[in-house]
C-alpha positions in Angstrom: 16.0 -9.7 19.7 13.1 -11.2 21.0 11.2 -9.5 23.6 10.7 -11.2 26.8 9.1 -9.3 29.6 9.1 -12.4 32.4 11.1 -15.2 33.6 9.2 -17.3 31.0 10.9 -18.9 28.2 11.3 -17.0 24.8 9.0 -18.1 22.2 8.2 -17.7 18.5 4.8 -18.6 16.9 4.9 -19.5 13.0 1.5 -19.2 11.2 1.2 -20.9 7.6 -2.0 -21.0 5.1 -0.6 -24.5 3.8 1.5 -27.4 4.9 4.7 -25.9 3.0 4.4 -21.9 3.7 6.4 -21.9 6.8 9.2 -23.9 5.6 9.3 -22.2 2.3 9.2 -18.6 4.0 11.2 -19.0 7.3 12.2 -22.7 7.6 16.2 -21.8 7.9 15.6 -19.1 10.5 13.4 -21.3 12.7 16.3 -23.9 12.4 18.9 -21.4 14.0 16.5 -20.0 16.3 15.3 -23.3 17.5 19.5 -24.4 17.9 19.6 -21.4 20.3 17.1 -22.7 22.6 13.9 -20.5 21.8 10.7 -22.6 21.7 8.9 -22.5 18.2 5.3 -23.2 17.9 4.0 -23.7 14.4 0.2 -23.3 13.0 -0.7 -24.6 9.5 -4.1 -23.6 9.0 -5.1 -25.5 5.9 -4.7 -29.2 4.9 -3.5 -28.0 1.4 -5.8 -30.6 -0.3 -6.3 -28.6 -3.3 -2.4 -28.4 -3.8 -2.4 -32.4 -4.8 -4.7 -34.9 -6.8 -3.3 -37.7 -4.8 -4.6 -39.2 -1.4 -1.9 -37.9 0.7 -1.8 -36.6 4.2 -0.1 -33.1 3.9 -0.3 -32.6 7.5 1.6 -35.5 7.9 4.3 -34.2 5.9 4.2 -31.0 7.6 4.5 -32.7 10.9 7.8 -34.6 9.4 9.2 -31.0 8.1 8.4 -29.1 11.1 10.3 -31.7 13.4 13.1 -31.5 11.0 13.4 -27.5 11.8 13.1 -28.1 15.6 9.5 -27.0 16.2 8.4 -28.1 19.9 4.8 -27.9 18.6 2.7 -28.0 15.9 -0.8 -27.4 15.3 -2.6 -28.1 12.4 -6.1 -26.8 11.4 -8.4 -27.9 9.0 -10.0 -25.0 7.0 -10.9 -25.0 3.5 -7.8 -24.1 1.2 -8.6 -21.8 -1.6 -11.7 -20.5 0.7 -10.0 -19.1 3.5 -11.0 -15.7 2.9 -14.6 -16.9 3.7 -13.6 -18.1 7.0 -11.7 -15.1 8.6 -13.8 -15.0 11.8 -13.2 -18.3 12.3 -9.5 -18.3 11.9 -9.2 -15.4 14.2 -11.0 -17.2 16.9 -8.7 -20.5 16.3 -5.7 -18.6 16.6 -6.7 -16.4 19.3 -7.7 -20.2 21.1 -4.3 -21.2 20.7 -2.3 -18.4 21.8 -4.3 -18.0 25.0 -4.9 -21.8 25.8 -2.3 -24.1 23.7 1.1 -22.4 24.0 3.0 -23.9 26.9 2.0 -21.4 30.2 5.8 -20.8 30.8 6.5 -19.7 26.9 6.1 -15.8 26.2 5.5 -15.6 22.4 7.7 -12.4 21.3 7.6 -12.9 17.8 5.2 -14.1 15.0 6.0 -15.0 11.4 3.2 -15.2 9.1 2.1 -14.6 5.6 3.2 -11.2 3.5 0.4 -8.7 3.1 0.9 -8.1 -0.5 1.0 -12.2 -1.6 -1.0 -12.9 -4.3 -2.5 -16.0 -3.0 -6.0 -15.4 -1.4 -5.4 -17.8 1.5 -1.7 -16.3 2.1 -3.7 -13.1 2.4 -6.7 -14.3 4.6 -3.9 -15.6 7.0 -2.3 -12.3 7.1 -5.4 -10.7 8.0 -6.3 -13.4 10.7 -3.1 -13.1 12.0 -2.8 -9.3 12.6 -6.0 -9.3 14.5 -5.3 -12.6 16.7 -1.7 -11.4 17.2 -2.3 -8.0 17.9 -0.7 -8.3 21.7 2.5 -10.0 20.2 5.2 -7.1 20.2 6.8 -8.6 16.5 5.1 -9.6 13.7 6.9 -10.3 10.4 5.9 -11.5 7.2 7.7 -14.0 5.0 8.8 -14.9 1.4 6.8 -17.3 -0.6 7.1 -18.1 -4.4 3.9 -16.4 -4.8 5.4 -13.0 -3.4 8.7 -13.3 -5.4 7.9 -10.5 -7.9 7.8 -8.0 -5.6 9.1 -8.8 -2.1 11.2 -6.2 -0.5 12.5 -7.4 3.1 13.1 -4.6 5.6 14.9 -7.2 8.2 16.8 -10.3 7.9 17.9 -13.3 9.4 21.8 -14.3 8.7 21.8 -18.0 8.2 24.5 -20.6 8.0 25.0 -23.2 5.4 23.6 -25.6 8.2 20.6 -23.6 8.6 19.7 -23.6 5.0 20.4 -27.0 4.5 17.9 -27.9 7.2 15.5 -26.2 5.3 16.2 -28.3 2.2 15.9 -31.3 4.5 12.5 -30.0 5.8 11.1 -29.4 2.4 12.2 -32.6 1.0 9.6 -34.2 3.6 6.7 -32.7 1.3 6.8 -35.4 -1.3 3.4 -34.5 -2.8 4.9 -31.0 -3.8 8.2 -32.3 -5.0 7.7 -31.6 -8.9 6.8 -28.0 -8.3 9.4 -25.7 -9.8 9.6 -23.6 -6.5 10.6 -26.5 -4.8 13.8 -26.9 -6.7 16.7 -26.9 -4.3 19.2 -24.5 -6.8 15.9 -22.1 -6.8 15.4 -21.9 -3.2 19.5 -21.7 -2.6 19.4 -18.8 -5.2 16.5 -16.8 -3.1 18.8 -17.9 0.2 21.8 -16.6 -1.6 20.5 -13.2 -2.9 19.0 -12.1 0.5 22.4 -13.3 1.8 24.4 -10.9 -0.5 22.0 -8.1 0.7 23.5 -8.5 3.9 26.9 -9.4 3.2 26.6 -13.3 4.2 26.5 -16.1 2.3 22.8 -17.0 2.9 19.9 -15.1 4.5 15.9 -15.0 4.8 14.1 -11.7 4.5 10.8 -10.3 6.3 8.8 -7.3 6.1 7.3 -5.6 9.3 4.0 -6.0 9.9 4.6 -4.9 13.8 7.6 -4.0 15.3 8.2 -2.9 19.2 12.0 -3.0 20.1 
């Protein structure tokens, strides 16, 4: 349950270090929640320029992908990827400004999806740290699964998904054309992960999350 302490619309904030992190980690869950009428705001912290040698606007790929998932608000920042850990204070300030000034006033954010604290990617770790500080007043903070966590990820909560949710995730990820040759973008591999998480909860598909903070 996503908490709402007022008559405001229920909202979710999804935070990613790079332009494809949100889609990979919680894309199907966001699609499912958006269909239920929950307001989805997504923040991408870097442009992911180190992720491609081509002159491609990865933020534009991300805008297209997040629109597929039903995100009503997408905010793209331009912190330097691979160097996010040197920009921690600025990232905290940027996220705080978004939470307090850019989320629509009639929306109450009850849950945050962000990076996992045991992720081996340095940018992911930095974004997790910034999220925990900037989102400290939000009741629920969940860490999502990415390819750089696959070796050790042990979820504690799950989102039960339908085929439609997972297919929207794949459709969103297909917008990241600059990343299409990466092994972890292979639909069969992504399906295997979703089916494994689903098997853990007696469902066809699922996405798993670790609890960083949970007020019920």
